[in-house]
Structure formats: C-alpha cells, structure tokens
C-alpha positions as CSV (number, residue, x, y, z in Angstrom):
1,M,7.2,-19.8,-11.2
2,S,8.4,-20.8,-7.7
3,N,11.5,-22.6,-9.2
4,Q,12.7,-19.4,-10.6
5,V,15.7,-17.5,-9.1
6,I,14.5,-14.1,-7.8
7,A,16.9,-11.1,-8.2
8,A,16.6,-8.5,-5.5
9,Q,18.2,-5.0,-5.3
10,R,17.6,-2.2,-2.9
11,F,17.1,1.5,-4.0
12,G,16.7,4.9,-2.6
13,I,14.6,7.9,-3.7
14,D,15.8,11.4,-2.6
15,L,12.6,13.4,-2.0
16,G,14.6,16.5,-1.0
17,G,14.7,18.3,2.4
18,G,16.4,15.3,4.0
19,H,13.6,12.9,3.2
20,F,14.1,9.6,1.5
21,I,12.2,6.5,0.4
22,H,14.1,3.2,0.8
23,G,12.9,0.1,-1.0
24,E,13.6,-3.0,-2.8
25,V,12.8,-4.5,-6.2
26,K,12.3,-8.2,-6.7
27,A,11.8,-9.9,-10.0
28,V,12.7,-12.9,-12.1
29,D,15.7,-11.5,-14.0
30,D,15.0,-13.3,-17.3
31,G,14.9,-10.4,-19.7
32,T,11.1,-10.5,-20.1
33,V,9.0,-7.4,-19.5
34,K,6.7,-7.8,-16.5
35,P,3.7,-6.0,-15.0
36,V,4.6,-3.8,-12.1
37,L,3.2,-4.3,-8.6
38,V,3.8,-1.6,-5.9
39,L,3.3,-2.8,-2.3
40,S,2.6,-0.2,0.4
41,H,2.8,-1.2,4.1
42,G,0.4,-0.2,6.8
43,F,0.6,2.8,9.1
44,K,2.3,0.9,11.9
45,G,4.4,-1.3,9.6
46,H,7.4,-1.1,7.3
47,K,8.5,-2.9,4.2
48,D,10.2,-5.6,6.3
49,W,7.3,-6.1,8.7
50,G,6.0,-9.6,9.2
51,F,4.7,-11.0,5.9
52,W,6.0,-8.4,3.5
53,P,9.4,-9.9,2.6
54,E,7.8,-13.3,1.8
55,V,4.8,-11.8,0.1
56,S,7.0,-9.5,-2.1
57,R,9.1,-12.6,-3.1
58,R,6.0,-14.6,-3.9
59,F,4.6,-11.9,-6.1
60,A,7.9,-11.8,-7.9
61,E,7.8,-15.6,-8.4
62,E,4.4,-15.1,-10.0
63,G,5.9,-13.0,-12.6
64,F,5.5,-9.4,-11.3
65,Y,8.1,-6.7,-11.1
66,T,7.5,-6.2,-7.4
67,I,8.4,-3.1,-5.4
68,S,8.3,-2.9,-1.6
69,Y,9.3,0.3,0.1
70,D,9.2,2.3,3.3
71,F,7.2,5.5,3.4
72,A,9.3,8.6,4.1
73,R,8.2,8.7,7.7
74,I,10.2,5.5,8.4
75,H,13.5,7.0,7.3
76,A,12.7,10.2,9.3
77,R,12.0,8.1,12.4
78,N,15.0,5.8,11.9
79,E,17.3,8.8,11.5
80,G,16.1,10.3,14.7
81,Q,14.8,13.5,13.0
82,D,12.9,16.0,15.1
83,E,9.4,14.9,16.2
84,R,7.8,17.7,14.3
85,V,9.6,16.6,11.1
86,V,8.5,13.0,11.5
87,A,4.9,14.2,12.2
88,A,4.9,16.3,9.0
89,V,5.7,13.2,6.8
90,S,3.3,10.9,8.6
91,T,0.1,12.4,7.1
92,V,-2.2,10.8,4.5
93,S,-1.3,13.6,2.0
94,R,2.4,12.7,2.4
95,E,1.6,9.0,2.0
96,V,-0.1,9.7,-1.3
97,R,2.9,11.7,-2.4
98,D,5.2,8.9,-1.5
99,I,3.2,6.5,-3.7
100,E,3.5,9.0,-6.5
101,A,7.2,9.2,-6.0
102,V,7.6,5.5,-6.3
103,V,5.4,5.2,-9.4
104,N,7.2,8.1,-11.0
105,A,10.5,6.4,-10.4
106,V,9.2,3.3,-12.2
107,R,8.0,5.3,-15.2
108,K,11.3,7.1,-15.5
109,G,13.2,3.8,-15.4
110,E,15.1,4.8,-12.3
111,L,14.7,1.7,-10.2
112,P,16.8,-1.5,-10.4
113,F,16.1,-4.0,-13.3
114,A,14.2,-1.3,-15.1
115,N,14.3,-3.3,-18.4
116,E,12.2,-5.9,-16.6
117,A,9.4,-3.5,-15.8
118,D,6.4,-2.5,-18.0
119,P,5.1,0.8,-16.5
120,E,2.0,0.6,-18.8
121,R,0.9,-2.4,-16.7
122,L,1.1,-1.1,-13.2
123,A,-1.0,-2.0,-10.1
124,I,-0.8,-0.8,-6.5
125,L,-1.5,-2.7,-3.4
126,G,-2.0,-1.1,0.0
127,H,-2.5,-2.6,3.4
128,S,-4.5,-0.8,6.2
129,R,-4.2,3.0,5.9
130,S,-2.2,2.8,2.7
131,G,-5.1,1.0,1.2
132,S,-7.1,4.2,1.5
133,S,-4.1,6.2,0.2
134,S,-3.9,3.9,-2.7
135,I,-7.5,4.4,-3.6
136,I,-7.0,8.2,-3.4
137,Y,-3.9,8.0,-5.5
138,A,-5.5,5.8,-8.2
139,A,-8.6,8.1,-8.4
140,E,-6.3,11.1,-9.0
141,H,-3.9,9.4,-11.4
142,P,-5.6,7.5,-14.3
143,G,-2.3,5.8,-15.3
144,V,-2.7,3.2,-12.6
145,G,-4.1,0.0,-14.0
146,A,-5.5,-1.7,-10.9
147,V,-5.8,-1.2,-7.2
148,V,-5.7,-3.9,-4.5
149,V,-6.6,-3.2,-0.8
150,W,-5.8,-5.5,2.0
151,N,-7.9,-4.8,5.1
152,G,-8.3,-1.1,4.5
153,G,-10.2,1.4,2.4
154,S,-11.9,3.5,5.0
155,T,-12.0,7.3,5.2
156,P,-9.0,8.4,7.3
157,A,-10.1,8.8,11.0
158,L,-9.1,11.5,13.4
159,P,-6.7,10.2,16.2
160,A,-8.4,9.7,19.5
161,G,-7.3,12.0,22.4
162,G,-7.7,15.4,23.8
163,N,-7.2,18.8,22.2
164,G,-4.7,21.6,21.9
165,E,-1.4,21.0,23.8
166,Q,-2.6,17.6,24.9
167,L,-2.1,16.2,21.4
168,S,1.3,15.1,20.2
169,Y,2.9,16.8,17.1
170,H,2.1,13.6,15.3
171,D,-1.6,13.7,16.1
172,Q,-1.8,17.4,15.4
173,A,-0.3,17.0,11.9
174,I,-2.7,14.1,11.0
175,I,-5.7,16.0,12.3
176,A,-4.8,19.2,10.4
177,D,-4.2,17.2,7.2
178,I,-7.6,15.4,7.5
179,E,-9.5,18.5,8.4
180,S,-8.1,20.4,5.4
181,N,-8.7,17.6,3.0
182,E,-12.2,16.5,3.9
183,A,-13.5,16.2,0.4
184,R,-10.3,14.7,-1.0
185,F,-10.1,12.0,1.7
186,D,-13.7,10.9,1.1
187,V,-12.6,7.4,0.2
188,A,-16.1,6.1,-0.6
189,N,-16.5,8.9,-3.2
190,K,-13.0,8.2,-4.6
191,F,-13.6,4.5,-4.8
192,Q,-16.9,5.1,-6.6
193,S,-15.1,7.3,-9.1
194,L,-12.4,4.7,-10.0
195,S,-12.2,3.9,-13.7
196,V,-10.0,0.9,-13.1
197,P,-10.6,-2.5,-11.5
198,A,-10.2,-2.7,-7.8
199,L,-10.0,-5.7,-5.4
200,L,-10.8,-5.3,-1.7
201,V,-9.6,-8.3,0.4
202,Q,-11.2,-8.0,3.9
203,G,-10.7,-10.3,6.9
204,T,-14.0,-11.1,8.7
205,N,-12.4,-10.7,12.1
206,D,-11.0,-7.2,11.4
207,N,-12.2,-4.2,13.4
208,E,-15.8,-3.1,13.1
209,R,-15.0,0.2,11.5
210,L,-13.2,-1.3,8.6
211,L,-15.9,-4.0,8.2
212,A,-18.6,-1.2,8.1
213,H,-16.6,0.7,5.5
214,N,-16.1,-2.4,3.4
215,K,-19.8,-3.0,3.4
216,R,-20.4,0.6,2.3
217,L,-18.0,0.3,-0.6
218,Q,-19.7,-2.9,-1.8
219,E,-23.0,-1.1,-1.8
220,I,-21.9,1.9,-3.8
221,A,-19.6,0.1,-6.2
222,P,-21.0,-3.4,-6.6
223,D,-19.2,-3.9,-10.0
224,Q,-15.8,-3.9,-8.2
225,H,-14.2,-7.0,-6.7
226,F,-14.6,-8.0,-3.1
227,V,-13.3,-11.0,-1.2
228,S,-13.9,-11.9,2.4
229,I,-11.3,-14.0,4.2
230,A,-13.1,-16.0,6.9
231,G,-11.4,-15.7,10.3
232,G,-8.9,-13.2,9.0
233,D,-7.8,-10.4,11.3
234,H,-6.1,-7.2,10.4
235,T,-2.8,-8.9,9.4
236,F,-4.4,-12.2,8.2
237,G,-3.0,-13.9,11.3
238,A,0.6,-13.0,10.6
239,V,2.8,-11.5,13.3
240,H,6.1,-9.7,13.6
241,P,8.7,-11.2,14.0
242,Y,7.4,-13.4,11.2
243,E,6.4,-16.9,12.1
244,G,5.4,-18.0,8.6
245,A,2.3,-17.7,6.4
246,T,-1.2,-18.5,7.6
247,R,-4.1,-20.0,5.8
248,E,-5.7,-16.5,5.8
249,L,-2.6,-14.9,4.3
250,D,-2.3,-17.6,1.7
251,E,-5.9,-17.1,0.7
252,A,-5.5,-13.3,0.4
253,F,-2.4,-13.8,-1.7
254,A,-4.0,-16.3,-4.0
255,E,-7.1,-14.1,-4.5
256,T,-4.9,-11.2,-5.3
257,V,-2.8,-13.1,-7.9
258,Q,-6.0,-14.4,-9.5
259,F,-7.4,-10.8,-9.7
260,L,-4.2,-9.4,-11.2
261,R,-4.1,-12.2,-13.8
262,T,-7.5,-11.0,-15.0
263,V,-6.2,-7.5,-15.4
264,Y,-2.8,-8.3,-16.9
C-alpha cells in the first residue's frame, strides 16, 4: 500500500490536572475500517524521536489506523512544570494509565478519522520500558487483541543511585511506584497470563538485562512469538536526529507486520 496517500492529523487528550497527551493519527483515508495500532515510545524518547515518524507512516501504509503519541510526562516537561509534577507522571503506573487513555479515546471515537478505525481489532506496540507497560496493560485489559514489544519486556528496575535526599524527585517517584506495585509489575507473570498473542522483537546487541529477561519470557511462555534481530541494538541502529532506516529496523518492522497480519 506504499502508493497510497496517508492522511495525518494531530490530537490532544485532556487528562485533567493540567496533564495532556498529544499525538497523531495516520491512516489511508479511503473509507475502509482498519485495525488499530497504538505505538508507545520508550522512556527516553517521544513520538517524534528517531524512527517513529517513519515507522508510524509505514504502518499506516500497510493498512493500519496508526496512533503515535507522547506520554503525559512529555507535555509536563515541555511546559516547564514543577520537577515534582513531572516526576509524578513519569512512573510506570502513569504510563499504563496513559495507554489506557489513548485506547479509551479510540473506543469512544474521539480521535481523528474515527470512521476509519475498528476498535474491536486493536493492537499495542511498545518500545523499551513501554513494552513492559504494554504487557501490564494488556494483561489487565482483555479487550486488547495483540501485543508487540520492541526491545523491552523486563520487570521495571529501580534507578541506580543513593538514598534519601541524594535521589532526585524523579527517581524517588519511580522507586516508590515500583516498590508499591511489586506484584503488579512482575512482567514475567503478566506475560505468562496473557490470553492474546504477543510478539517480542529483540536485538541481539541490546543490553544484557533485557536479553536475560527475553530469554526468561521465552522459557515461561514458549507458545508466544519471539524474533531475534541479529546485530540489533536498543534502537535497531536508528539514531536521533533520524538518519534513515537500518537493516535491523526494517527487519523488526517486517516481522511485526507479518505477525499482525496473522492476528488481523
């Protein structure tokens, strides 16, 4: 579908309390109802980081109603909100809530080109930490049809550093969130409990912690789908500012489309 004209329109979701999610929908505006794909960026990224603008367009060309968005922490940071406010919306719990807000907006028909979207065929894709958040969300919300994780899927880790006042507000918020949600954030347990198909795409040159978690998930849920990208690092060789697709990124994209085709 690469010869199709892609329509794109930005949107905002008011979460209350001065918090917003800003995103963009891309789709072939041809009047046909399409499966929905929600793309969630990594912890250090944003919806316009590196490969995301191109990847979201390419998924739209493949026939998906594609949503890319910034987690609420991005708006808070860009608006120069107080450090403690930014910290409070930077937790895993808040990330899961942000995914829920986007999915709910799809189901209510509140996003652009709503007539092009089929909420009954909805998949979520998360990179890095949002891969773990996507697994947690899908395990807790049976309406999701499929989960894709790019270089993620580990149980959230505590930030490195000292204790007490030596920690930033950011690290304190993340630590408190993880420590109070130990069972909920057991990603291996959540992954094993999934009742929907999942695909984990993992670069072989990613960090050892993620590789170890990926191996663990393969052991406990062998019926799920796993793909190794030879030579792929945490961003499949892509950089920001973007310099174009890499072989590893193209392979991750192709494997993801093939998987989603089997689901929808």
